[in-house]
A tleap script that builds the chain and sets N, CA, C and O, in Angstrom:
source leaprc.protein.ff14SB
mol = sequence {
  NGLU VAL LEU LEU ILE THR THR VAL GLU HIE
  ALA GLU GLN LEU LEU TYR THR VAL VAL TYR
  PRO VAL VAL ASP LEU ALA SER SER GLU CYS
  GLU VAL ASP ARG LEU VAL GLY ALA LEU THR
  SER ALA VAL HIE TYR THR VAL TRP ASP GLU
  VAL GLY GLY PRO CYS VAL MET ARG PRO VAL
  GLY THR GLY LEU LEU VAL THR ALA THR GLN
  ASN VAL HIE TYR ASP LEU GLU GLN VAL LEU
  ALA ALA LEU ARG LYS LEU CPRO
}
set mol.1.N position { 86.980 -36.112 25.797 }
set mol.1.CA position { 88.133 -36.951 26.341 }
set mol.1.C position { 87.716 -38.474 26.019 }
set mol.1.O position { 86.559 -38.847 25.825 }
set mol.2.N position { 88.839 -39.268 25.998 }
set mol.2.CA position { 88.546 -40.670 25.605 }
set mol.2.C position { 89.390 -41.499 26.493 }
set mol.2.O position { 90.502 -41.109 26.849 }
set mol.3.N position { 88.849 -42.722 26.888 }
set mol.3.CA position { 89.603 -43.611 27.628 }
set mol.3.C position { 89.940 -44.806 26.672 }
set mol.3.O position { 89.045 -45.456 26.132 }
set mol.4.N position { 91.178 -45.048 26.500 }
set mol.4.CA position { 91.586 -45.989 25.554 }
set mol.4.C position { 92.173 -47.257 26.346 }
set mol.4.O position { 93.120 -47.088 27.115 }
set mol.5.N position { 91.668 -48.394 26.175 }
set mol.5.CA position { 91.986 -49.586 26.791 }
set mol.5.C position { 92.738 -50.416 25.679 }
set mol.5.O position { 92.188 -50.687 24.612 }
set mol.6.N position { 94.036 -50.809 25.989 }
set mol.6.CA position { 94.759 -51.455 24.944 }
set mol.6.C position { 95.816 -52.491 25.783 }
set mol.6.O position { 95.840 -52.511 27.013 }
set mol.7.N position { 96.590 -53.254 25.030 }
set mol.7.CA position { 97.568 -54.027 25.537 }
set mol.7.C position { 98.839 -53.101 25.765 }
set mol.7.O position { 98.943 -52.014 25.197 }
set mol.8.N position { 99.760 -53.583 26.601 }
set mol.8.CA position { 101.019 -52.811 26.696 }
set mol.8.C position { 101.863 -52.914 25.391 }
set mol.8.O position { 102.539 -51.960 25.008 }
set mol.9.N position { 101.810 -54.002 24.774 }
set mol.9.CA position { 102.460 -54.311 23.483 }
set mol.9.C position { 101.989 -53.219 22.479 }
set mol.9.O position { 102.801 -52.534 21.858 }
set mol.10.N position { 100.794 -53.102 22.362 }
set mol.10.CA position { 100.150 -52.143 21.386 }
set mol.10.C position { 100.455 -50.690 21.812 }
set mol.10.O position { 100.773 -49.878 20.943 }
set mol.11.N position { 100.383 -50.364 22.966 }
set mol.11.CA position { 100.613 -49.006 23.465 }
set mol.11.C position { 102.005 -48.699 23.159 }
set mol.11.O position { 102.251 -47.604 22.653 }
set mol.12.N position { 102.990 -49.558 23.409 }
set mol.12.CA position { 104.364 -49.233 23.065 }
set mol.12.C position { 104.607 -48.985 21.643 }
set mol.12.O position { 105.641 -48.403 21.311 }
set mol.13.N position { 103.801 -49.349 20.820 }
set mol.13.CA position { 103.939 -49.018 19.266 }
set mol.13.C position { 103.220 -47.784 18.843 }
set mol.13.O position { 103.436 -47.382 17.699 }
set mol.14.N position { 102.373 -47.109 19.628 }
set mol.14.CA position { 101.649 -45.969 19.262 }
set mol.14.C position { 102.591 -44.768 19.065 }
set mol.14.O position { 103.440 -44.525 19.923 }
set mol.15.N position { 102.466 -43.997 17.944 }
set mol.15.CA position { 103.317 -42.945 17.648 }
set mol.15.C position { 102.636 -41.627 18.057 }
set mol.15.O position { 101.429 -41.478 17.868 }
set mol.16.N position { 103.386 -40.684 18.607 }
set mol.16.CA position { 102.846 -39.357 18.870 }
set mol.16.C position { 103.675 -38.341 18.325 }
set mol.16.O position { 104.894 -38.505 18.274 }
set mol.17.N position { 103.096 -37.251 17.891 }
set mol.17.CA position { 103.862 -36.030 17.284 }
set mol.17.C position { 103.935 -34.873 18.201 }
set mol.17.O position { 102.937 -34.350 18.696 }
set mol.18.N position { 105.153 -34.491 18.410 }
set mol.18.CA position { 105.413 -33.390 19.392 }
set mol.18.C position { 106.391 -32.471 18.656 }
set mol.18.O position { 107.277 -32.925 17.934 }
set mol.19.N position { 106.196 -31.129 18.868 }
set mol.19.CA position { 107.182 -30.118 18.317 }
set mol.19.C position { 107.952 -29.656 19.491 }
set mol.19.O position { 107.365 -29.129 20.436 }
set mol.20.N position { 109.310 -29.834 19.486 }
set mol.20.CA position { 110.204 -29.446 20.529 }
set mol.20.C position { 110.901 -28.164 20.160 }
set mol.20.O position { 111.697 -28.192 19.221 }
set mol.21.N position { 110.656 -26.936 20.874 }
set mol.21.CA position { 111.428 -25.806 20.636 }
set mol.21.C position { 112.849 -26.042 21.010 }
set mol.21.O position { 113.105 -26.592 22.081 }
set mol.22.N position { 113.868 -25.630 20.129 }
set mol.22.CA position { 115.306 -25.855 20.482 }
set mol.22.C position { 116.082 -24.655 20.230 }
set mol.22.O position { 117.299 -24.777 20.091 }
set mol.23.N position { 115.507 -23.448 20.148 }
set mol.23.CA position { 116.171 -22.269 19.788 }
set mol.23.C position { 117.278 -21.952 20.699 }
set mol.23.O position { 118.262 -21.329 20.301 }
set mol.24.N position { 117.139 -22.395 22.014 }
set mol.24.CA position { 118.220 -22.232 23.017 }
set mol.24.C position { 119.430 -23.142 22.826 }
set mol.24.O position { 120.512 -22.921 23.369 }
set mol.25.N position { 119.166 -24.263 21.956 }
set mol.25.CA position { 120.243 -25.226 21.771 }
set mol.25.C position { 120.836 -25.058 20.304 }
set mol.25.O position { 121.979 -25.438 20.050 }
set mol.26.N position { 120.058 -24.506 19.403 }
set mol.26.CA position { 120.439 -24.346 18.055 }
set mol.26.C position { 119.711 -23.161 17.455 }
set mol.26.O position { 118.486 -23.140 17.345 }
set mol.27.N position { 120.490 -22.195 17.079 }
set mol.27.CA position { 119.883 -20.842 16.768 }
set mol.27.C position { 119.771 -20.684 15.199 }
set mol.27.O position { 119.186 -19.712 14.722 }
set mol.28.N position { 120.296 -21.578 14.474 }
set mol.28.CA position { 120.063 -21.439 13.078 }
set mol.28.C position { 119.654 -22.883 12.455 }
set mol.28.O position { 119.783 -23.941 13.070 }
set mol.29.N position { 119.141 -22.756 11.138 }
set mol.29.CA position { 118.680 -24.080 10.575 }
set mol.29.C position { 119.898 -25.087 10.445 }
set mol.29.O position { 119.716 -26.299 10.564 }
set mol.30.N position { 121.035 -24.588 10.218 }
set mol.30.CA position { 122.278 -25.480 10.082 }
set mol.30.C position { 122.541 -26.221 11.386 }
set mol.30.O position { 122.781 -27.428 11.413 }
set mol.31.N position { 122.483 -25.419 12.500 }
set mol.31.CA position { 122.701 -26.039 13.802 }
set mol.31.C position { 121.526 -27.003 14.172 }
set mol.31.O position { 121.766 -28.055 14.765 }
set mol.32.N position { 120.327 -26.661 13.841 }
set mol.32.CA position { 119.225 -27.578 14.027 }
set mol.32.C position { 119.380 -28.871 13.261 }
set mol.32.O position { 119.030 -29.928 13.787 }
set mol.33.N position { 119.884 -28.837 12.053 }
set mol.33.CA position { 120.188 -30.019 11.234 }
set mol.33.C position { 121.250 -30.896 12.009 }
set mol.33.O position { 121.073 -32.104 12.168 }
set mol.34.N position { 122.351 -30.235 12.479 }
set mol.34.CA position { 123.354 -31.013 13.271 }
set mol.34.C position { 122.739 -31.561 14.479 }
set mol.34.O position { 123.042 -32.703 14.825 }
set mol.35.N position { 121.878 -30.844 15.181 }
set mol.35.CA position { 121.227 -31.348 16.330 }
set mol.35.C position { 120.403 -32.617 16.032 }
set mol.35.O position { 120.417 -33.593 16.782 }
set mol.36.N position { 119.679 -32.548 14.885 }
set mol.36.CA position { 118.890 -33.752 14.519 }
set mol.36.C position { 119.824 -34.991 14.360 }
set mol.36.O position { 119.552 -36.085 14.854 }
set mol.37.N position { 120.866 -34.749 13.684 }
set mol.37.CA position { 121.837 -35.884 13.394 }
set mol.37.C position { 122.336 -36.401 14.734 }
set mol.37.O position { 122.407 -37.614 14.927 }
set mol.38.N position { 122.703 -35.470 15.717 }
set mol.38.CA position { 123.270 -35.971 16.935 }
set mol.38.C position { 122.188 -36.738 17.819 }
set mol.38.O position { 122.470 -37.724 18.500 }
set mol.39.N position { 120.999 -36.209 17.736 }
set mol.39.CA position { 119.839 -36.782 18.515 }
set mol.39.C position { 119.538 -38.089 18.063 }
set mol.39.O position { 119.461 -39.020 18.865 }
set mol.40.N position { 119.336 -38.260 16.662 }
set mol.40.CA position { 118.903 -39.493 16.055 }
set mol.40.C position { 120.082 -40.674 16.306 }
set mol.40.O position { 119.813 -41.871 16.396 }
set mol.41.N position { 121.308 -40.162 16.393 }
set mol.41.CA position { 122.382 -41.067 16.675 }
set mol.41.C position { 122.472 -41.578 18.123 }
set mol.41.O position { 122.897 -42.698 18.406 }
set mol.42.N position { 122.015 -40.621 19.070 }
set mol.42.CA position { 122.129 -40.946 20.490 }
set mol.42.C position { 120.898 -41.479 21.172 }
set mol.42.O position { 120.984 -42.205 22.162 }
set mol.43.N position { 119.699 -41.100 20.614 }
set mol.43.CA position { 118.537 -41.720 21.256 }
set mol.43.C position { 117.772 -42.672 20.408 }
set mol.43.O position { 117.144 -42.309 19.414 }
set mol.44.N position { 117.844 -43.967 20.850 }
set mol.44.CA position { 117.176 -45.046 20.177 }
set mol.44.C position { 117.565 -45.037 18.718 }
set mol.44.O position { 116.634 -45.008 17.913 }
set mol.45.N position { 118.808 -45.057 18.257 }
set mol.45.CA position { 119.274 -44.939 17.007 }
set mol.45.C position { 118.628 -45.858 16.052 }
set mol.45.O position { 118.572 -45.539 14.864 }
set mol.46.N position { 118.139 -46.967 16.471 }
set mol.46.CA position { 117.469 -47.949 15.550 }
set mol.46.C position { 116.023 -47.689 15.136 }
set mol.46.O position { 115.467 -48.363 14.270 }
set mol.47.N position { 115.448 -46.704 15.777 }
set mol.47.CA position { 114.006 -46.513 15.436 }
set mol.47.C position { 113.649 -45.481 14.446 }
set mol.47.O position { 112.479 -45.356 14.087 }
set mol.48.N position { 114.728 -44.627 13.920 }
set mol.48.CA position { 114.479 -43.513 13.064 }
set mol.48.C position { 114.299 -43.969 11.595 }
set mol.48.O position { 114.858 -44.983 11.178 }
set mol.49.N position { 113.459 -43.151 10.780 }
set mol.49.CA position { 113.179 -43.568 9.556 }
set mol.49.C position { 114.300 -43.649 8.588 }
set mol.49.O position { 114.147 -44.287 7.547 }
set mol.50.N position { 115.391 -43.061 8.854 }
set mol.50.CA position { 116.624 -43.091 8.117 }
set mol.50.C position { 117.162 -44.531 8.037 }
set mol.50.O position { 117.792 -44.910 7.049 }
set mol.51.N position { 116.913 -45.304 9.059 }
set mol.51.CA position { 117.490 -46.657 9.203 }
set mol.51.C position { 116.375 -47.636 9.128 }
set mol.51.O position { 116.531 -48.787 9.536 }
set mol.52.N position { 115.204 -47.198 8.595 }
set mol.52.CA position { 114.015 -48.112 8.343 }
set mol.52.C position { 113.054 -48.319 9.538 }
set mol.52.O position { 112.264 -49.262 9.597 }
set mol.53.N position { 113.179 -47.398 10.449 }
set mol.53.CA position { 112.245 -47.430 11.695 }
set mol.53.C position { 111.003 -46.596 11.397 }
set mol.53.O position { 110.869 -45.990 10.334 }
set mol.54.N position { 110.064 -46.588 12.419 }
set mol.54.CA position { 108.888 -45.872 12.269 }
set mol.54.C position { 108.917 -44.420 12.677 }
set mol.54.O position { 108.014 -43.650 12.349 }
set mol.55.N position { 109.955 -44.053 13.391 }
set mol.55.CA position { 109.960 -42.696 14.039 }
set mol.55.C position { 110.644 -41.650 13.134 }
set mol.55.O position { 111.585 -41.916 12.386 }
set mol.56.N position { 110.091 -40.460 13.273 }
set mol.56.CA position { 110.664 -39.361 12.382 }
set mol.56.C position { 111.077 -38.179 13.227 }
set mol.56.O position { 110.410 -37.809 14.194 }
set mol.57.N position { 112.202 -37.592 12.833 }
set mol.57.CA position { 112.552 -36.270 13.543 }
set mol.57.C position { 113.005 -35.334 12.341 }
set mol.57.O position { 113.915 -35.675 11.586 }
set mol.58.N position { 112.358 -34.202 12.214 }
set mol.58.CA position { 112.598 -33.211 11.189 }
set mol.58.C position { 112.684 -31.822 11.781 }
set mol.58.O position { 111.885 -31.413 12.623 }
set mol.59.N position { 113.730 -31.092 11.282 }
set mol.59.CA position { 113.748 -29.695 11.651 }
set mol.59.C position { 112.589 -28.887 11.089 }
set mol.59.O position { 112.167 -29.063 9.946 }
set mol.60.N position { 112.078 -27.965 11.964 }
set mol.60.CA position { 111.014 -27.038 11.525 }
set mol.60.C position { 111.447 -25.739 12.122 }
set mol.60.O position { 111.247 -25.483 13.309 }
set mol.61.N position { 112.031 -24.932 11.310 }
set mol.61.CA position { 112.580 -23.657 11.718 }
set mol.61.C position { 113.619 -23.878 12.889 }
set mol.61.O position { 114.587 -24.616 12.710 }
set mol.62.N position { 113.412 -23.251 14.053 }
set mol.62.CA position { 114.347 -23.695 15.177 }
set mol.62.C position { 113.601 -24.637 16.118 }
set mol.62.O position { 113.691 -24.486 17.336 }
set mol.63.N position { 112.910 -25.549 15.604 }
set mol.63.CA position { 112.255 -26.567 16.466 }
set mol.63.C position { 112.492 -27.941 15.756 }
set mol.63.O position { 112.988 -28.063 14.636 }
set mol.64.N position { 112.074 -28.945 16.553 }
set mol.64.CA position { 112.092 -30.316 16.059 }
set mol.64.C position { 110.749 -30.827 16.034 }
set mol.64.O position { 110.036 -30.704 17.030 }
set mol.65.N position { 110.295 -31.444 14.884 }
set mol.65.CA position { 109.057 -32.134 14.777 }
set mol.65.C position { 109.450 -33.542 15.033 }
set mol.65.O position { 110.317 -34.044 14.318 }
set mol.66.N position { 108.904 -34.218 15.972 }
set mol.66.CA position { 109.168 -35.612 16.237 }
set mol.66.C position { 107.898 -36.366 16.300 }
set mol.66.O position { 106.955 -35.967 16.984 }
set mol.67.N position { 107.858 -37.461 15.589 }
set mol.67.CA position { 106.848 -38.551 15.622 }
set mol.67.C position { 107.523 -39.804 16.042 }
set mol.67.O position { 108.336 -40.409 15.343 }
set mol.68.N position { 107.094 -40.189 17.347 }
set mol.68.CA position { 107.768 -41.318 17.956 }
set mol.68.C position { 106.870 -41.903 19.006 }
set mol.68.O position { 105.763 -41.421 19.247 }
set mol.69.N position { 107.352 -42.933 19.617 }
set mol.69.CA position { 106.670 -43.664 20.794 }
set mol.69.C position { 106.859 -42.825 22.029 }
set mol.69.O position { 107.680 -41.909 22.060 }
set mol.70.N position { 106.096 -43.145 23.038 }
set mol.70.CA position { 106.265 -42.460 24.263 }
set mol.70.C position { 107.577 -42.668 24.865 }
set mol.70.O position { 108.106 -41.709 25.428 }
set mol.71.N position { 108.194 -43.839 24.819 }
set mol.71.CA position { 109.487 -44.133 25.260 }
set mol.71.C position { 110.519 -43.350 24.542 }
set mol.71.O position { 111.420 -42.845 25.211 }
set mol.72.N position { 110.494 -43.202 23.349 }
set mol.72.CA position { 111.373 -42.467 22.577 }
set mol.72.C position { 111.206 -40.842 22.938 }
set mol.72.O position { 112.201 -40.120 22.992 }
set mol.73.N position { 110.078 -40.416 23.141 }
set mol.73.CA position { 109.826 -39.018 23.495 }
set mol.73.C position { 110.429 -38.745 24.935 }
set mol.73.O position { 111.056 -37.726 25.226 }
set mol.74.N position { 110.160 -39.769 25.778 }
set mol.74.CA position { 110.696 -39.565 27.172 }
set mol.74.C position { 112.255 -39.483 27.168 }
set mol.74.O position { 112.806 -38.589 27.811 }
set mol.75.N position { 112.976 -40.393 26.458 }
set mol.75.CA position { 114.356 -40.391 26.383 }
set mol.75.C position { 114.874 -39.127 25.662 }
set mol.75.O position { 115.886 -38.579 26.099 }
set mol.76.N position { 114.275 -38.668 24.650 }
set mol.76.CA position { 114.591 -37.502 23.855 }
set mol.76.C position { 114.485 -36.234 24.847 }
set mol.76.O position { 115.343 -35.351 24.820 }
set mol.77.N position { 113.510 -36.201 25.625 }
set mol.77.CA position { 113.254 -35.104 26.543 }
set mol.77.C position { 114.388 -35.054 27.636 }
set mol.77.O position { 114.818 -33.981 28.060 }
set mol.78.N position { 114.847 -36.290 28.070 }
set mol.78.CA position { 115.815 -36.425 29.024 }
set mol.78.C position { 117.205 -35.871 28.327 }
set mol.78.O position { 117.941 -35.137 28.987 }
set mol.79.N position { 117.471 -36.163 27.259 }
set mol.79.CA position { 118.659 -35.725 26.529 }
set mol.79.C position { 118.662 -34.237 26.335 }
set mol.79.O position { 119.660 -33.554 26.564 }
set mol.80.N position { 117.499 -33.741 25.899 }
set mol.80.CA position { 117.442 -32.263 25.691 }
set mol.80.C position { 117.627 -31.528 27.039 }
set mol.80.O position { 118.257 -30.470 27.067 }
set mol.81.N position { 117.123 -32.032 28.089 }
set mol.81.CA position { 117.197 -31.403 29.395 }
set mol.81.C position { 118.594 -31.418 29.790 }
set mol.81.O position { 119.054 -30.440 30.378 }
set mol.82.N position { 119.371 -32.505 29.506 }
set mol.82.CA position { 120.771 -32.693 29.962 }
set mol.82.C position { 121.644 -31.673 29.064 }
set mol.82.O position { 122.574 -31.036 29.559 }
set mol.83.N position { 121.282 -31.569 27.730 }
set mol.83.CA position { 121.989 -30.627 26.965 }
set mol.83.C position { 121.803 -29.119 27.415 }
set mol.83.O position { 122.662 -28.257 27.227 }
set mol.84.N position { 120.676 -28.916 27.984 }
set mol.84.CA position { 120.238 -27.532 28.399 }
set mol.84.C position { 121.027 -27.195 29.750 }
set mol.84.O position { 121.162 -26.023 30.103 }
set mol.85.N position { 121.504 -28.177 30.434 }
set mol.85.CA position { 122.292 -28.093 31.722 }
set mol.85.C position { 123.794 -27.805 31.447 }
set mol.85.O position { 124.509 -27.251 32.281 }
set mol.86.N position { 124.209 -28.196 30.285 }
set mol.86.CA position { 125.649 -28.025 29.933 }
set mol.86.C position { 125.955 -26.482 29.939 }
set mol.86.O position { 125.142 -25.643 29.552 }
set mol.87.N position { 127.203 -26.197 30.415 }
set mol.87.CA position { 127.619 -24.785 30.366 }
set mol.87.C position { 127.911 -24.217 29.072 }
set mol.87.O position { 128.263 -23.041 28.979 }
savepdb mol mol.pdb
quit
């Protein structure tokens, strides 16, 4: 384990990679591709690599491989949770 001491500004720029399973939201690769498009448009739309930002979201089977800041991951998790509550 490591204790990392840094500034708030630097911490807000650190990127973390997480794989989000989304088989319950998108059961095919085509649906996952559409989900990626919707999420990158809805969640911090200016940070994704397609528009010159540092964050990346890629489909991996029926999952999403996301490299982003903690703030982006938090907001993405909130949107995914809200989508899962829809009828």
